[in-house]
N, C-alpha and C positions, 0 to 999 in steps of 0.2 A: 504494499500500500504506499502511496506517495502522500506528501502533505496536501496536495491538491485534492485528492480523493478524501482524505481525513477531514479537511475543511468543509467540502461539500456535504459530507455525512453529518458533521456537527451542525452546520447551518440548518440543513433540512430537519434534523432531529429537534433542534431548538424551536424552529417555527411550528412544527407540527404538535410538540409539547405545549407550546404557548397557546395555540388554537384550542387544543383540548382543554387546558386550564381555564381559558377565557369562556368556553362553552359551558363547562360544568362547575367552575368555582366563582370567577369574577372576571368581568370584561376588562378590568385593568391589566390582566395578563397580556393583552395585546400590545402593551408597551414593549414587552420582550421581543415580539415579532418586529416591531418598528426598530428596536435597537439593532437587531440582527441585520435588517435591511440597510440601515444607515451605516453600519460597520462594513458591509460588503461594498457599498458604494464608495466610501472613503478609501478602502483598500485598493479599488480599482484605480482611483486618482493618484493616490500617494505611494502605492506599492508597499505600504507597511500594514501587516496583518498580525495582531497579537496572537491569534490562535496558531499561526505558523511558527512563531517563536516557541510557544509551548510545545507543540508537536515535535519540533526539532530536538528540544531538550528531552523529550520522551523517547527519542531515538527513531522516529519515523523518517523513512528516506525522503529526501527533499527531491522534488520532481514536479513535472507539469507546469502550470502557469506560476507557481511560487518559487521556481528555481532561479528567478532573476533574469536579466537580459539574455535573450537567446538570439543566436544568428541562424539564418536560414541559408542552407547551401543549395 
């Protein structure tokens, strides 16, 4: 598994969990969904993703979109 896959799994899990909590517990849980969305947008513009840093420290292989600048041959 690469960091890109791990980030996608984490984001999807957080969104689905937030939607379930908002439906069954309290609509304020939708703020978690908004936070995930804002974090994904800022990481697209800045290239900084806190989850990537955590996953690399956990030993997940760096790869995909999170591997930094890539050159095409």
